[in-house]
C-alpha positions, 0 to 999 in steps of 0.5 A: 161585230158590225150588225150585218156580219152578226146576221151573216154569221148567224145564217152560216151556222144555220145552214151548218147546223142543218147539214150535220142534222140531215147526215149531209158531209161537210166538204172543204175545198170545192176544187178537190171534190169529185161528184159521187166520191166520199169527202175529203178526210184531211180538210183544206184551206178553203173557208167555205164548207158545203154540204153534198148528198151521197144518195144514189144517183139517178141514171137512166133505164140502160144503167143502174147506180153502183157506188154513187155512179151509173154503170151501163147494165151491159157491163159484166164487171157490174153484175150486167142486169142483176140487181147486185153491183157484184162482177159476174162470176162463174165456177172455173170459168171467166165472165163472157159479158151480157146476153141478149137478156142482159144476163151474165154470159159465161165466158171461156172454161178454165184449162181442164174444165167443161161445161158438159151439162150445158147449164151456164149458171153452174159454170164450167162443173165437170173436170174433163181431164178425168172424166171417163164420159167427157174425156179431155173434152165433153162429149168424149166417151172413153168406154165401150172398148172390148173386155176393157175397164176404161179411165181418162188420164190427162184428158186422154183415154186409157185402159184402166184393166182388162178382163180376166183372161185378156190382155192388151198386147197390141198397146192399141186404146181403140180395140181395148183388150183384144188378145186372149191370154189362154193360148201358148203364145200369150199364156197369162200375160201378153208375150208369155210363150210356154217354154218348151217341155222335156219330153211332152207338148205344152198347153196353156190352161186357165192362163197358166202354162202346163203339160199336155201329153207326154211323148210316146215312151215317157210318163210324168211321175213326179207331177211337176211340168217344169221338168216334163215327163221325166221317166222313160226314154224314146222308143221305150216303155216306162211307168210308174211305180206304185202309188197309194190307191193306185197300180204300178203301170197305171201310167204306161199310156204316157197321158201326161196325167199322172203326178202321183209322186210314184217311182219311175220304173223303165220297163225296156224299149218298146216292141220293135225298139232296141237300144242298139248303141247301148246309150239309153239315157242319151237317145233311148231306143234309137233303133226301129228294128222293124224298118232298119236295113242295118239293124233289121229284126235285131240289132247289127243284122244288115239287109245287105243293101235290101230293104227292111220291113217288118223286120225282115230284110226283103229279097234282093234280086241278083238277075232277071231276064236270063233265058235259062236260069240254073245255078246260084253261086254263093261264097263267104261273104256274097 
């Protein structure tokens, strides 16, 4: 090899050796190299090897070095002004660029989430589809409805339950549980009307249908409100038999509070009443002997067109305005 060639080869070796020692990367084929990119790993056809420094590049004050390239500090994909090059990231939300101070800015919240505490750093921290005080959106309070425990279902306020003795009968959320359920039309539940009770009036006590008062002439001997005041007859008098600790007839006032399991005893018709049609079980003592002109004072006694008062047929005027009345004619019928 000529002397000049040997000298050039020695100098090339020195450059290559220096590059290896300094930690530089050898790049083959300069046509395939792009600034800031790693050197090709598959080699090339070029016979010239050049050492390139991959240290961070020098950027302007408005930029920062990320991956060997200068990035704008207003680019949220590289963390805005933050020292890191990681993209801006928020919990349950998208990044919304960089604010006027260069910090990552909170973008739109994910569906069913909200930034209800107003702090961007923790993103959209609250699930508004189930939050009672921020239902559907921040600040939408479900609470404060009358007699109700509120809940939030799929972003809408709903009544979770009613206080004892109340119901949501109109199915409107805004007025809560508006109806008392201790009344006859809504006893224990909305629309639960206490059914009529035989020979008695009904009542609703502690949200349960119950017997209030037996009708005149009836008593409740078995204590079962379902069959009402089963002992007695209309216009009659009845009592419950002797019970432990009680006296016979103690329930004859028909107050409806017997319930002692005594035996029903029919005492007959009450004063002023009679069973004239002999059908006691159907209509009881159906006739008022004090006022019935066909049965005045007793069954079958007709007042013949006159009125009956106090069980006595009242006088009938046969004639009036006569100058000299003298005699009254009678026959078998009149």
